[in-house]
C-alpha positions in Angstrom: -45.8 19.4 -190.8 -46.3 15.4 -191.0 -43.1 15.1 -188.5 -44.2 17.6 -185.9 -47.4 15.8 -185.9 -45.8 12.4 -185.3 -44.0 13.9 -182.7 -46.5 15.5 -180.3 -48.4 12.3 -180.8 -45.0 10.4 -179.4 -44.7 13.0 -176.8 -49.0 12.3 -175.8 -48.2 8.9 -176.1 -45.3 8.9 -173.9 -46.9 11.2 -171.2 -49.7 8.7 -171.2 -47.3 5.8 -170.0 -45.5 8.1 -167.8 -48.9 8.8 -166.1 -49.8 5.2 -166.1 -46.3 4.2 -164.3 -46.9 6.5 -161.8 -50.4 5.8 -160.8 -49.6 2.4 -160.7 -46.9 2.9 -158.3 -49.2 5.3 -156.2 -51.8 2.5 -155.7 -49.8 0.2 -153.8 -48.3 2.8 -152.0 -51.3 4.1 -150.9 -52.9 0.9 -150.4 -49.9 -0.4 -148.0 -50.2 0.7 -143.8 -48.4 3.4 -142.6 -45.5 1.1 -141.1 -44.2 4.1 -139.2 -47.4 4.8 -137.4 -47.6 0.7 -136.1 -46.8 1.3 -132.4 -43.6 -0.5 -131.6 -43.5 -3.9 -129.7 -42.2 -3.2 -125.9 -39.4 -6.1 -125.0 -39.8 -8.1 -122.1 -37.9 -7.7 -119.8 -37.4 -11.5 -118.7 -35.0 -10.3 -116.2 -37.8 -8.0 -113.9 -40.3 -11.0 -114.8 -38.0 -13.9 -113.4 -37.2 -11.7 -110.5 -41.2 -11.0 -109.8 -41.7 -14.4 -110.1 -39.5 -16.9 -108.8 -38.9 -15.5 -105.2 -42.4 -15.8 -104.1 -42.5 -19.2 -105.5 -39.1 -19.7 -103.9 -40.6 -18.9 -100.5 -43.8 -20.9 -100.9 -41.4 -23.8 -102.0 -39.3 -23.6 -99.0 -42.3 -23.3 -96.7 -43.7 -26.6 -98.1 -40.8 -28.0 -97.6 -39.9 -27.2 -94.3 -43.4 -28.5 -93.4 -43.2 -31.6 -94.8 -39.4 -32.2 -93.1 -40.9 -31.1 -89.9 -44.0 -34.0 -90.3 -42.2 -36.4 -92.2 -42.3 -38.8 -89.3 -46.0 -38.9 -88.6 -47.9 -37.5 -85.3 -50.8 -35.0 -85.1 -49.8 -32.7 -87.2 -50.9 -33.3 -90.9 -48.1 -33.0 -93.8 -48.5 -31.1 -96.9 -49.9 -33.9 -99.1 -52.2 -35.1 -96.5 -53.7 -31.4 -96.3 -53.7 -31.0 -99.8 -56.0 -34.3 -100.6 -58.2 -32.8 -97.6 -58.6 -29.7 -99.8 -59.5 -31.6 -102.7 -62.2 -33.3 -100.9 -63.2 -30.2 -98.9 -63.8 -28.2 -102.3 -65.3 -31.0 -104.5 -68.5 -30.0 -102.8 -68.2 -26.6 -100.8 -71.6 -25.3 -101.0 -73.6 -28.6 -99.4 -76.0 -27.8 -96.8 -76.9 -30.9 -94.0 -78.7 -28.5 -91.6 -78.1 -25.0 -89.9 -75.1 -25.9 -88.2 -73.4 -28.6 -91.2 -72.6 -26.6 -94.3 -69.8 -26.3 -96.4 -66.9 -23.8 -96.6 -68.3 -21.5 -99.0 -71.6 -20.7 -97.3 -69.2 -19.9 -93.7 -67.0 -18.0 -96.1 -70.0 -15.9 -97.5 -71.5 -15.5 -94.3 -68.4 -13.8 -92.9 -68.1 -11.8 -95.6 -71.7 -10.4 -95.3 -71.2 -9.7 -92.1 -68.0 -8.0 -93.0 -69.6 -5.9 -95.4 -72.5 -4.8 -92.9 -70.2 -3.8 -90.4 -68.0 -1.8 -92.5 -70.3 -0.1 -94.4 -71.9 1.0 -91.2 -68.5 2.0 -90.2 -67.9 4.0 -93.2 -71.1 5.7 -92.9 -70.4 6.6 -89.2 -66.3 7.5 -89.8 -66.0 9.2 -93.2 -68.5 11.9 -92.4 -66.6 12.1 -88.6 -63.3 12.2 -89.8 -64.3 15.2 -92.1 -66.2 17.4 -89.1 -62.9 16.4 -87.2 -60.3 17.8 -89.5 -62.2 20.5 -90.3 -63.2 21.9 -86.9 -60.6 22.2 -84.4 -63.1 22.2 -81.0 -64.5 19.0 -82.2 -61.0 17.6 -83.1 -59.8 18.9 -79.4 -63.2 17.1 -78.3 -63.0 13.7 -79.6 -59.2 12.9 -80.3 -58.7 11.9 -76.7 -62.0 9.4 -76.7 -60.4 7.8 -79.8 -57.1 7.7 -78.6 -58.8 6.2 -75.3 -60.6 3.5 -77.5 -59.0 2.9 -80.5 -56.7 0.3 -78.7 -59.0 -2.1 -77.0 -59.0 -5.5 -78.3 -62.1 -6.8 -80.3 -63.3 -9.5 -78.1 -63.4 -6.8 -75.1 -66.5 -5.3 -77.4 -67.8 -8.5 -78.0 -69.7 -8.9 -74.6 -70.9 -5.5 -75.0 -72.4 -6.4 -78.3 -73.7 -9.6 -76.6 -75.3 -7.3 -73.6 -77.0 -4.7 -75.8 -78.4 -6.7 -78.8 -79.4 -10.2 -77.0 -78.4 -11.9 -80.0 -74.5 -13.1 -81.4 -75.6 -12.4 -85.3 -75.5 -8.4 -84.2 -72.7 -8.6 -81.5 -70.8 -10.0 -84.2 -71.4 -6.9 -86.6 -71.2 -4.6 -83.8 -67.9 -5.8 -83.0 -66.8 -5.0 -86.6 -68.1 -2.0 -86.7 -66.5 -0.7 -83.4 -63.2 -1.8 -84.4 -63.1 -0.6 -88.2 -64.3 2.7 -87.7 -61.2 3.9 -86.0 -58.9 3.5 -89.5 -61.5 5.7 -91.3 -61.7 8.4 -88.6 -58.3 8.8 -88.3 -56.9 8.9 -91.8 -60.0 11.0 -93.2 -59.1 13.8 -90.2 -55.1 14.1 -91.1 -56.3 14.2 -94.8 -58.6 17.0 -94.2 -56.0 18.7 -92.1 -53.5 18.4 -95.1 -55.3 20.2 -97.2 -53.6 23.4 -98.5 -54.6 26.4 -96.8 -54.7 28.2 -99.8 -57.4 26.3 -101.0 -60.0 27.3 -97.8 -59.0 30.6 -98.4 -60.3 30.9 -102.3 -63.1 28.9 -100.7 -63.9 32.0 -98.2 -63.3 34.6 -100.5 -65.9 33.1 -103.4 -68.5 32.5 -99.7 -68.8 29.1 -100.6 -70.8 27.0 -98.1 -69.5 24.0 -95.9 -71.2 21.2 -98.4 -69.6 23.0 -101.8 -66.1 22.9 -99.5 -66.5 19.4 -98.6 -67.5 18.0 -102.0 -65.2 20.2 -104.2 -62.3 21.2 -102.4 -61.8 18.6 -99.4 -63.2 15.3 -101.2 -60.8 15.1 -104.3 -57.6 16.5 -101.8 -58.4 13.6 -99.0 -59.3 10.6 -101.3 -56.1 9.2 -101.3 -55.9 9.5 -97.4 -59.3 8.2 -97.0 -59.1 5.0 -99.3 -55.8 4.2 -96.7 -58.1 4.7 -94.3 -60.7 2.2 -96.0 -58.4 -0.5 -96.9 -57.1 -1.0 -93.3 -60.5 -0.8 -92.1 -61.5 -3.9 -94.3 -58.4 -5.9 -93.2 -59.1 -5.1 -89.2 -62.9 -6.2 -90.0 -61.8 -9.4 -91.7 -59.1 -10.1 -89.1 -61.8 -9.5 -86.1 -64.6 -11.4 -87.4 -63.2 -14.9 -87.1 -62.2 -14.0 -83.3 -65.8 -13.3 -83.1 -67.2 -16.0 -85.1 -65.5 -18.8 -82.4 -67.3 -17.0 -79.8 -70.3 -16.2 -80.5 -70.7 -19.3 -82.8 -73.4 -20.0 -85.5 -72.3 -20.1 -89.4 -69.2 -18.0 -90.4 -65.6 -19.2 -91.3 -64.3 -18.5 -87.1 -66.8 -20.7 -86.2 -65.7 -23.5 -88.7 -62.7 -23.4 -87.3 -63.7 -23.7 -83.8 -65.9 -26.7 -84.8 -63.1 -28.3 -86.4 -60.9 -28.3 -83.7 -63.5 -29.3 -81.4 -63.2 -32.5 -84.3 -59.6 -32.6 -83.9 -59.4 -32.3 -87.8 -56.3 -30.1 -87.8 -56.1 -30.4 -91.8 -59.2 -28.5 -92.2 -57.9 -25.9 -89.8 -54.8 -25.4 -91.7 -57.0 -25.4 -94.8 -59.0 -22.3 -93.3 -56.0 -20.4 -92.3 -54.9 -20.6 -96.0 -58.5 -19.4 -96.8 -59.0 -16.8 -94.8 -55.4 -15.3 -95.8 -56.3 -15.4 -99.7 -59.5 -13.8 -98.9 -58.1 -11.0 -97.1 -55.3 -10.7 -99.6 -58.0 -10.4 -102.7 -59.5 -7.6 -100.5 -56.5 -5.7 -100.0 -55.6 -6.6 -103.6 -59.6 -4.8 -104.8 -58.8 -2.1 -102.3 -55.6 -1.4 -103.9 -56.4 -1.0 -107.3 -59.4 1.6 -106.5 -57.1 3.4 -104.6 -54.9 3.6 -107.7 -57.7 5.2 -109.7 -57.7 8.2 -107.2 -54.3 8.6 -107.0 -53.1 12.1 -108.0 -51.2 15.2 -107.1 
């Protein structure tokens, strides 16, 4: 009896010891993070990075090198170094004010963007609904399409005198020119997008007896969005091109007038700086709208 009792006591002690060891092993395992659950780090494709970064840098370097070679003997055209020095001084205080016609390049860019925003906004308010109507109704399409085909190729500068005649002021005339030149890409691309909507969608809408408003908002708008945003992107680029030419003729404050004023002062370095600034702003607007368009890409 004594030996049996001793055996059971030893077995119970051994069981407790084994349980303690198992628990001690289990705690660190539970406390350790799940390594398999961690996302694997994607290796960087340095070759793709090099092919993306170095070709543009090489292109700009080649452009600056050719520019430096052509201007190394002096002349009226400034060198890259002289243009860079002028840019540093210019952007040291881009928002100075010395009167209504003597303001920093920053103010001129903002005034031009304001005109572009107003003209482009008005064009969007008119052009997008008009594009929906043209694409939706065949009779209206046949009525308006010849007029659009006639007016779309007209030069922006041809519209400016009409604006000056009607509005009697330079600022609304410039906004009018932006409006009339940037409306056509939105009208055409929106109309094409509506015409590309599958007929089955419209047949279902007829069966459900949806109103034209519900058809436009529930069926047409999601399908037309990629076409619409393409038209918007083209219109913004057109508006930014037009404003520079319009401001050169109307005067006042704006990047176009600033370029013309610097030409009157024979400051070619500032003209070159303005060219790069105009291109950079246009590129920024393009990237902004491309990133917006990618959010609406769906099939």
